[in-house]
Residue frames as qw, qx, qy, qz and C-alpha x, y, z in Angstrom:
[[0.934, 0.007, 0.279, 0.224, 102.51, 106.83, 157.37],
 [0.613, 0.363, 0.153, 0.684, 104.44, 109.37, 155.26],
 [0.263, -0.819, -0.324, 0.394, 104.87, 112.31, 157.57],
 [0.314, -0.418, 0.274, 0.807, 107.47, 114.15, 155.56],
 [0.086, 0.295, 0.671, 0.675, 105.46, 114.10, 152.31],
 [0.184, -0.750, -0.635, 0.007, 102.49, 115.41, 154.35],
 [0.336, -0.670, -0.121, 0.650, 104.49, 118.52, 155.27],
 [0.331, 0.098, 0.457, 0.820, 104.97, 119.74, 151.64],
 [0.144, 0.771, 0.433, -0.444, 103.12, 123.03, 151.09],
 [0.284, 0.833, -0.208, -0.426, 105.13, 124.54, 148.23],
 [0.912, 0.398, 0.025, 0.092, 106.59, 123.15, 144.98],
 [0.296, -0.772, 0.516, 0.224, 110.40, 122.48, 144.85],
 [0.553, 0.523, -0.636, -0.125, 112.93, 120.79, 142.76],
 [0.942, -0.252, -0.218, -0.047, 113.29, 117.20, 143.94],
 [0.673, 0.215, -0.384, 0.594, 116.95, 117.82, 144.68],
 [0.070, -0.478, 0.316, -0.817, 115.99, 120.56, 147.15],
 [0.780, -0.447, -0.223, -0.376, 113.74, 118.05, 149.16],
 [0.475, -0.623, 0.562, -0.266, 114.85, 116.73, 152.53],
 [0.149, 0.303, -0.940, -0.041, 116.44, 113.31, 152.88],
 [0.342, 0.134, 0.783, -0.502, 113.40, 112.28, 154.70],
 [0.613, 0.527, 0.096, -0.581, 111.11, 113.17, 151.87],
 [0.392, 0.527, -0.684, -0.318, 113.37, 111.43, 149.45],
 [0.062, -0.157, 0.972, -0.165, 113.42, 108.34, 151.45],
 [0.508, 0.322, 0.584, -0.545, 109.57, 108.29, 151.57],
 [0.596, 0.587, -0.202, -0.509, 109.38, 108.76, 147.71],
 [0.310, 0.410, -0.837, -0.185, 111.86, 106.04, 147.14],
 [0.282, 0.022, 0.900, -0.331, 109.90, 103.70, 149.47],
 [0.600, 0.481, 0.318, -0.554, 106.61, 104.38, 147.57],
 [0.576, 0.627, -0.360, -0.382, 108.26, 103.93, 144.17],
 [0.983, -0.070, 0.168, -0.030, 109.93, 100.74, 145.19],
 [0.631, 0.617, -0.309, 0.355, 113.54, 101.67, 144.52],
 [0.656, 0.025, -0.459, 0.599, 116.61, 101.86, 146.65],
 [0.330, -0.898, -0.243, -0.163, 116.09, 103.78, 149.86],
 [0.692, -0.054, -0.206, 0.689, 118.97, 106.01, 150.73],
 [0.133, -0.864, -0.299, 0.382, 117.61, 109.52, 150.80],
 [0.236, -0.508, 0.383, 0.734, 119.81, 110.61, 147.96],
 [0.631, 0.664, 0.186, -0.355, 118.59, 111.90, 144.60],
 [0.314, -0.329, 0.723, 0.519, 120.50, 109.85, 142.04],
 [0.312, 0.158, -0.583, -0.734, 119.58, 108.94, 138.47],
 [0.178, -0.299, -0.936, -0.061, 117.37, 105.90, 139.63],
 [0.002, -0.544, -0.610, 0.576, 115.36, 108.24, 141.81],
 [0.152, 0.427, -0.177, -0.874, 115.14, 110.93, 139.18],
 [0.247, 0.057, -0.808, -0.531, 113.97, 108.46, 136.54],
 [0.178, -0.363, -0.911, 0.079, 111.49, 106.63, 138.68],
 [0.046, 0.546, 0.413, -0.727, 110.00, 109.97, 139.94],
 [0.202, 0.368, -0.311, -0.852, 109.71, 111.31, 136.42],
 [0.235, -0.102, -0.894, -0.367, 108.15, 108.17, 135.16],
 [0.053, -0.502, -0.775, 0.380, 105.54, 108.28, 138.01],
 [0.147, 0.546, 0.146, -0.812, 104.64, 111.86, 137.11],
 [0.202, 0.224, -0.644, -0.703, 104.45, 111.06, 133.44],
 [0.194, -0.231, -0.942, -0.150, 102.09, 108.17, 134.04],
 [0.066, -0.618, -0.641, 0.451, 99.81, 110.39, 136.28],
 [0.250, 0.712, 0.357, 0.551, 99.85, 113.26, 133.69],
 [0.397, -0.856, -0.165, 0.286, 101.49, 115.40, 136.22],
 [0.421, 0.870, -0.077, 0.244, 103.64, 118.36, 134.92],
 [0.050, -0.830, 0.478, -0.282, 107.21, 119.30, 135.75],
 [0.917, -0.001, -0.396, -0.047, 108.90, 116.00, 136.01],
 [0.545, 0.106, -0.532, 0.640, 111.74, 116.95, 138.57],
 [0.149, -0.369, 0.284, -0.872, 109.48, 118.93, 140.79],
 [0.335, -0.394, -0.847, 0.124, 107.38, 117.88, 143.85],
 [0.252, -0.291, 0.104, -0.917, 104.50, 119.99, 145.17],
 [0.513, -0.070, 0.559, -0.648, 101.38, 119.33, 147.15],
 [0.835, 0.261, -0.061, -0.480, 99.47, 117.50, 144.33],
 [0.611, 0.429, -0.665, 0.023, 102.44, 115.30, 143.50],
 [0.039, -0.282, 0.803, -0.523, 103.05, 114.51, 147.28],
 [0.650, 0.064, 0.396, -0.645, 99.42, 113.61, 147.73],
 [0.810, 0.361, -0.333, -0.320, 99.44, 111.54, 144.50],
 [0.415, 0.354, -0.806, 0.229, 102.31, 109.51, 145.90],
 [0.293, -0.144, 0.723, -0.609, 100.60, 108.94, 149.23],
 [0.784, 0.223, 0.186, -0.548, 97.39, 107.78, 147.54],
 [0.681, 0.442, -0.558, -0.171, 99.42, 105.59, 145.24],
 [0.100, 0.343, -0.865, 0.351, 100.94, 103.89, 148.18],
 [0.635, -0.072, 0.414, -0.648, 97.42, 102.88, 149.38],
 [0.047, -0.076, 0.955, 0.283, 97.56, 100.04, 146.63],
 [0.628, 0.243, 0.151, -0.724, 94.02, 100.54, 145.29],
 [0.255, 0.021, 0.955, 0.148, 92.44, 97.37, 144.23],
 [0.450, 0.029, -0.460, -0.765, 89.79, 96.63, 141.64],
 [0.250, 0.067, 0.887, -0.383, 86.87, 94.94, 143.27],
 [0.467, 0.500, 0.695, -0.221, 83.27, 95.23, 142.13],
 [0.256, 0.627, -0.248, -0.693, 84.08, 97.73, 139.20],
 [0.120, 0.272, -0.825, -0.481, 84.75, 94.81, 136.78],
 [0.123, 0.316, 0.930, -0.140, 81.58, 93.15, 137.72],
 [0.184, 0.731, 0.517, -0.405, 79.49, 96.12, 136.86],
 [0.161, -0.204, 0.444, 0.857, 80.71, 97.46, 133.51],
 [0.517, 0.521, 0.424, -0.530, 77.53, 98.89, 132.04],
 [0.355, 0.055, 0.766, 0.533, 76.51, 98.04, 128.49],
 [0.018, -0.546, -0.609, -0.575, 73.32, 99.91, 127.82],
 [0.171, -0.398, 0.052, -0.900, 71.29, 102.96, 128.80],
 [0.075, 0.207, 0.829, -0.515, 69.08, 102.73, 132.00],
 [0.119, -0.491, -0.713, -0.486, 65.46, 102.44, 131.01],
 [0.318, -0.819, -0.440, -0.187, 63.35, 105.24, 132.50],
 [0.536, -0.180, -0.242, 0.788, 66.35, 107.16, 133.76],
 [0.011, 0.131, 0.008, 0.991, 65.28, 110.61, 135.05],
 [0.515, -0.427, -0.394, -0.631, 61.83, 109.51, 136.03],
 [0.367, -0.354, 0.603, -0.614, 60.24, 108.99, 139.39],
 [0.897, 0.034, -0.248, -0.364, 59.77, 105.36, 138.86],
 [0.643, 0.236, -0.673, 0.279, 61.17, 102.07, 140.36],
 [0.610, -0.393, -0.577, 0.375, 62.04, 101.22, 144.00],
 [0.020, -0.792, 0.027, -0.610, 61.71, 104.17, 146.45],
 [0.574, -0.293, -0.527, 0.554, 63.27, 105.07, 149.82],
 [0.190, -0.964, -0.110, -0.148, 63.19, 107.98, 152.16],
 [0.717, 0.104, -0.243, 0.645, 66.51, 109.73, 152.66],
 [0.315, -0.671, -0.212, 0.637, 67.82, 112.51, 154.88],
 [0.115, -0.376, 0.243, 0.887, 67.77, 115.97, 153.31],
 [0.206, 0.096, -0.588, -0.776, 65.82, 115.00, 150.10],
 [0.666, 0.090, 0.386, -0.632, 62.92, 112.85, 151.47],
 [0.808, 0.200, 0.553, -0.039, 61.34, 110.25, 149.19],
 [0.186, 0.628, -0.566, -0.500, 63.38, 109.46, 146.05],
 [0.927, 0.273, 0.156, -0.206, 63.15, 106.80, 143.34],
 [0.761, -0.220, 0.475, 0.384, 65.75, 104.50, 141.97],
 [0.552, 0.452, 0.430, 0.553, 65.46, 105.93, 138.40],
 [0.046, -0.985, -0.161, 0.030, 65.26, 109.59, 139.62],
 [0.503, 0.586, -0.221, 0.596, 68.16, 111.94, 138.79],
 [0.563, -0.419, -0.432, 0.567, 70.02, 112.80, 142.03],
 [0.036, -0.501, -0.049, 0.864, 70.16, 116.43, 140.74],
 [0.550, 0.666, 0.422, -0.274, 67.58, 117.52, 138.26],
 [0.490, 0.843, -0.139, -0.171, 68.83, 117.72, 134.67],
 [0.006, 0.673, -0.738, -0.046, 72.10, 115.69, 135.38],
 [0.826, 0.153, -0.427, -0.334, 72.11, 112.20, 134.04],
 [0.298, 0.234, -0.852, 0.361, 73.07, 110.30, 137.23],
 [0.658, -0.448, -0.362, -0.484, 70.41, 108.40, 138.99],
 [0.538, -0.569, 0.465, -0.412, 70.10, 107.38, 142.72],
 [0.986, 0.053, 0.131, -0.089, 70.03, 103.71, 141.54],
 [0.715, 0.558, -0.282, 0.314, 73.46, 104.08, 139.98],
 [0.038, 0.655, -0.517, 0.550, 75.05, 105.42, 142.98],
 [0.516, -0.393, 0.579, -0.495, 73.50, 102.78, 145.31],
 [0.080, 0.095, -0.975, -0.185, 73.24, 99.71, 143.22],
 [0.440, -0.383, -0.530, -0.616, 69.47, 100.28, 142.88],
 [0.505, -0.543, 0.257, -0.620, 69.10, 100.92, 146.68],
 [0.675, 0.031, -0.720, 0.157, 70.82, 97.73, 147.70],
 [0.636, -0.698, -0.314, -0.100, 69.89, 97.22, 151.44],
 [0.717, -0.365, -0.097, 0.586, 73.51, 97.81, 152.44],
 [0.460, 0.042, 0.176, 0.869, 73.87, 100.98, 150.47],
 [0.064, -0.842, -0.436, -0.310, 71.10, 103.36, 151.38],
 [0.242, 0.411, -0.254, 0.842, 72.61, 106.76, 152.46],
 [0.499, -0.605, -0.619, 0.044, 71.64, 107.21, 156.06],
 [0.384, -0.560, -0.232, 0.696, 73.11, 110.56, 157.02],
 [0.280, 0.928, 0.149, -0.198, 72.70, 114.15, 155.85],
 [0.159, -0.743, 0.508, 0.405, 76.37, 114.47, 155.10],
 [0.450, -0.036, 0.820, 0.353, 76.46, 111.42, 152.84],
 [0.414, 0.698, 0.583, 0.040, 73.38, 112.57, 150.93],
 [0.059, 0.952, -0.051, -0.295, 74.85, 115.96, 150.53],
 [0.310, -0.520, 0.655, 0.452, 78.22, 114.61, 149.34],
 [0.473, 0.320, 0.789, 0.224, 76.30, 112.42, 146.74],
 [0.303, 0.869, 0.383, -0.079, 74.51, 115.46, 145.49],
 [0.053, -0.871, 0.318, 0.370, 77.66, 117.58, 145.22],
 [0.416, -0.256, 0.765, 0.420, 79.44, 114.77, 143.40],
 [0.471, 0.568, 0.666, 0.109, 76.50, 114.54, 140.97],
 [0.145, 0.952, 0.057, -0.265, 76.95, 118.29, 140.21],
 [0.145, -0.703, 0.579, 0.386, 80.58, 117.89, 139.29],
 [0.495, 0.090, 0.832, 0.236, 79.92, 114.66, 137.42],
 [0.406, 0.765, 0.481, -0.133, 77.47, 116.71, 135.43],
 [0.057, 0.885, -0.274, -0.373, 80.01, 119.25, 134.38],
 [0.274, -0.372, 0.811, 0.358, 82.27, 116.50, 133.00],
 [0.458, 0.364, 0.809, 0.060, 79.33, 114.60, 131.40],
 [0.364, 0.849, 0.226, -0.310, 78.24, 117.83, 129.54],
 [0.059, -0.728, 0.535, 0.424, 81.68, 118.08, 128.05],
 [0.256, -0.133, 0.918, 0.272, 81.61, 114.56, 126.73],
 [0.502, 0.250, -0.191, -0.805, 78.01, 114.68, 125.54],
 [0.634, 0.097, -0.686, -0.343, 77.47, 110.96, 125.44],
 [0.836, -0.420, -0.208, -0.284, 76.28, 108.14, 127.75],
 [0.157, 0.505, -0.750, 0.398, 78.34, 107.33, 130.78],
 [0.804, -0.346, -0.465, -0.132, 77.86, 104.25, 132.99],
 [0.367, -0.710, 0.438, -0.412, 78.55, 103.91, 136.63],
 [0.691, 0.167, -0.697, 0.092, 80.71, 100.89, 137.81],
 [0.554, -0.346, -0.632, 0.416, 80.74, 101.81, 141.45],
 [0.136, -0.733, -0.086, -0.661, 79.30, 104.61, 143.64],
 [0.459, -0.626, 0.328, -0.539, 78.37, 104.73, 147.36],
 [0.781, -0.011, -0.619, 0.085, 80.06, 101.92, 149.31],
 [0.525, -0.770, 0.174, -0.316, 79.60, 102.08, 153.16],
 [0.048, -0.651, 0.724, -0.223, 82.45, 100.86, 155.34],
 [0.746, -0.146, 0.540, -0.362, 80.41, 97.90, 156.45],
 [0.884, 0.427, -0.034, -0.186, 80.71, 96.42, 152.94],
 [0.623, -0.510, 0.504, 0.313, 84.53, 96.14, 153.43],
 [0.730, 0.559, 0.279, 0.277, 85.21, 97.04, 149.65],
 [0.374, 0.791, -0.088, 0.476, 88.38, 98.79, 148.81],
 [0.434, 0.244, -0.486, 0.718, 90.78, 100.73, 151.06],
 [0.306, -0.512, -0.706, 0.383, 89.85, 101.61, 154.53],
 [0.058, -0.552, -0.188, 0.810, 89.78, 105.32, 153.88],
 [0.276, 0.325, 0.700, 0.573, 88.06, 105.07, 150.47],
 [0.143, 0.131, 0.055, -0.980, 86.25, 108.06, 149.31],
 [0.403, -0.246, -0.741, -0.478, 83.34, 105.88, 148.30],
 [0.322, -0.360, -0.792, 0.374, 82.47, 105.48, 152.00],
 [0.024, 0.485, 0.379, -0.788, 81.30, 109.08, 152.63],
 [0.439, 0.724, 0.525, -0.091, 79.64, 109.25, 149.15],
 [0.044, -0.837, 0.183, 0.514, 82.39, 111.33, 147.54],
 [0.158, -0.402, 0.782, 0.448, 83.57, 108.93, 144.83],
 [0.782, 0.438, 0.235, -0.377, 82.32, 107.50, 141.64],
 [0.347, -0.267, 0.770, 0.464, 83.87, 105.04, 139.14],
 [0.607, 0.613, 0.226, -0.452, 82.59, 105.40, 135.56],
 [0.387, -0.165, 0.709, 0.566, 83.11, 104.47, 132.00],
 [0.434, 0.349, -0.253, -0.791, 81.61, 105.53, 128.60],
 [0.839, 0.210, 0.428, -0.262, 79.21, 103.03, 127.10],
 [0.712, 0.675, -0.181, 0.064, 81.46, 103.41, 124.09],
 [0.852, -0.415, 0.087, 0.307, 84.62, 101.70, 125.46],
 [0.661, 0.377, 0.128, 0.636, 86.85, 103.20, 122.80],
 [0.025, -0.847, -0.073, -0.525, 86.21, 106.58, 124.49],
 [0.734, -0.579, -0.255, 0.247, 87.73, 105.68, 127.82],
 [0.581, -0.088, -0.020, 0.809, 90.94, 107.66, 127.32],
 [0.015, 0.529, 0.283, 0.800, 88.94, 110.58, 126.16],
 [0.561, -0.668, -0.423, -0.245, 86.83, 110.38, 129.21],
 [0.727, -0.408, -0.195, 0.517, 89.74, 110.13, 131.45],
 [0.368, 0.191, 0.056, 0.908, 91.17, 113.39, 129.83],
 [0.262, -0.656, -0.330, -0.626, 87.84, 115.16, 130.44],
 [0.692, -0.648, -0.315, 0.036, 87.78, 114.14, 134.07],
 [0.661, -0.189, -0.100, 0.719, 91.43, 115.42, 134.51],
 [0.149, 0.301, 0.198, 0.921, 90.30, 118.69, 132.95],
 [0.430, -0.690, -0.375, -0.445, 87.55, 119.03, 135.46],
 [0.216, 0.425, -0.554, 0.683, 89.19, 120.74, 138.45],
 [0.614, -0.400, 0.196, -0.652, 86.28, 120.26, 140.75],
 [0.970, -0.097, -0.223, 0.028, 87.33, 116.58, 140.83],
 [0.214, -0.874, 0.428, -0.084, 90.01, 116.79, 143.37],
 [0.409, -0.408, 0.804, 0.143, 91.30, 113.29, 142.62],
 [0.782, 0.434, -0.239, -0.378, 91.31, 111.12, 139.42],
 [0.624, -0.306, 0.718, 0.028, 92.37, 107.40, 139.49],
 [0.486, 0.481, -0.532, -0.500, 93.55, 105.97, 136.10],
 [0.600, -0.040, 0.794, -0.093, 92.06, 102.42, 135.60],
 [0.560, 0.528, -0.242, -0.591, 91.56, 102.80, 131.90],
 [0.290, 0.337, -0.883, -0.151, 93.43, 99.53, 131.35],
 [0.107, 0.153, 0.928, -0.323, 90.80, 97.89, 133.64],
 [0.009, 0.457, 0.762, 0.459, 87.88, 99.61, 131.96],
 [0.250, -0.866, -0.430, -0.060, 86.93, 102.46, 134.20],
 [0.312, 0.443, -0.266, 0.798, 88.09, 105.74, 135.74],
 [0.416, -0.602, -0.562, 0.386, 87.79, 106.74, 139.46],
 [0.038, 0.561, -0.013, 0.827, 86.96, 110.43, 140.37],
 [0.420, -0.612, -0.611, 0.276, 86.18, 111.85, 143.82],
 [0.006, -0.801, -0.037, -0.598, 85.68, 115.25, 145.57],
 [0.698, -0.379, -0.407, 0.451, 87.71, 114.67, 148.64],
 [0.182, -0.960, -0.082, 0.198, 88.47, 117.82, 150.64],
 [0.693, 0.534, -0.046, 0.481, 91.24, 119.71, 148.95],
 [0.533, -0.639, -0.088, 0.548, 94.26, 121.48, 150.56],
 [0.205, 0.926, -0.007, -0.317, 94.63, 123.62, 147.52],
 [0.440, -0.487, 0.647, 0.388, 97.46, 121.70, 145.96],
 [0.445, 0.375, -0.558, -0.592, 95.73, 120.76, 142.74],
 [0.903, 0.033, -0.155, -0.399, 94.18, 117.50, 141.48],
 [0.478, -0.432, 0.764, -0.027, 95.59, 114.28, 142.97],
 [0.768, 0.382, -0.371, -0.357, 96.16, 111.57, 140.36],
 [0.427, -0.397, 0.809, -0.079, 97.00, 107.88, 140.92],
 [0.537, 0.245, -0.688, -0.422, 96.77, 104.50, 139.14],
 [0.860, -0.207, 0.266, -0.384, 95.53, 101.01, 139.78]]
């Protein structure tokens, strides 16, 4: 949909970008589309980067290009606001509660940590093994486990309880955008149980480079993170 932005592989000053790239930027930012870098474009572009905590306000590279493309997807808030956690999960980390047999790992329990020692349960990622959210392929299970490892790094930096507002969401549920990273089990939306720490948590997630994308929904009560395949251009950042 944005073929010129997709071709960016090196950082450059926005005035050095082609007219086709500038037109796509202008279209995404909702300003006049003429392919010319004027004051309106410079300001809108700098404002976009500032809101996404992206450095170098007049430069575009891979991470900024991808952040623009993701921003254009118009992410919507769906189930996240219905699932803002308020308390710790009882029996978290134990082999208790509902159980299912999954590819790769075999029998697991709803209260069991996905990865031993990391406070993220199978129940949190699957809405307590809701019938429509049971991971059914090896790739999805492995993605969820890899995501848990990265989550654990950020959680260790924060050192306090974190709740999950949305985890694995199969395509059949028709929640969110069609290419959502929740579908293959690579995404998780979270918030601290202490809501006043949301901005701190957001900063920690941005400082965890293994998260290849971070979505700022602090004003809505959560932060999105995912481990989508990276092209080496740095962390993608977008808003809701």
